[in-house]
N, C-alpha and C positions, 0 to 999 in steps of 0.2 A: 389688562394694563400691567406692566411690570411692577414689581415691588420697589418701594423707595429705598435708596441706599442710606444707611445710617453708620455713623462712626462707632466702631466697637472699641478702638483704642488709638492713642497717639504715642509715637515713639520718637527718639532723638535722631535716628538716621535711617537711610535706605536699607542697609544690611539688616537692621532690627526689624524693619517693616517686612522685608522679604521672608525672614524667619517666621514671623507671625502668620503671614499669608500662607506659607507652606504648612504650618501646623494646623491652621483652620481647614485648608483643603484636605489634609490627611484625615480630618474629622468629618469630612463630607460637607463642609461649608464653603461656598464660593466667596472669595474675598479679593479685594484690590487695594492697592496703596497709592496714595497721591501726596506729593510734596505740599506742605501747608504754607510755606513762604518761599520766596526767592525763585530763581530760575536755574537753567543749566549751569550757569557760572558757579553755583554753589557746590557742584559735584555731588558726591554721595553724602555729604553732611547736610544737616538741616532736618527739621522735624518733618515727620510723615504721619498722615492719618490713614488708618486701615478701615475700610468700609465693608459692610456685609449687607445683604438684603434685610429689610426690616423684619421679615418673618423669621430670620435666623439670628437676630440680635441677641435674644436671651440665651439661646444655646451657645452662641459664640462667647458670650461673657462667661458662661459656666465652664466651657472648655478651657479658656485662657486662665480662669481662676484656679482650675484644678491643676494646671501646669505651671502656675506662678512660681518663679524661682528655678524652673527646670531648664531654662536656657543657659547652657554652659558657657563659660568664658571661651572654651575652645570653639564652639559653634559660632559665637559672635566674632571671634578673632578670625576664623576661616572666612566668614562672609565679608568681613572688612578687608582682608587681604585680597580676596577675589575682586571686590569692588575697586580697590586701588589699582590692581593690575589691569582691570578692564578699562579704566578711565585714563591711565597714565599715557601721555603723549609720547610718541617715539623720540628717542634722542636725536638731536640735530646732527647732520653729517659733519664730521671733523674735516678741517682743512689740512691737507698733508703737503702743501706746496712748500 
């Protein structure tokens, strides 16, 4: 039977959640993120929970605690920019009549 998933942390946005998932995976811990509220209409904003296997929970907490404060503004800014570009709808065609 697979391990139960447990919340290791909650963050304010999808870019932050992606960054944490990347850090955990780099540490050998499988992780996923899921929006805590809202739906697709919220875009990349809105809180996200990051989940790991129950057996990895303590190690994940330790890894994140050891890196606390190490998420640079540049990393978060880059991820936010990528998220906005990824989601932005194309400009409507202009009328030239």
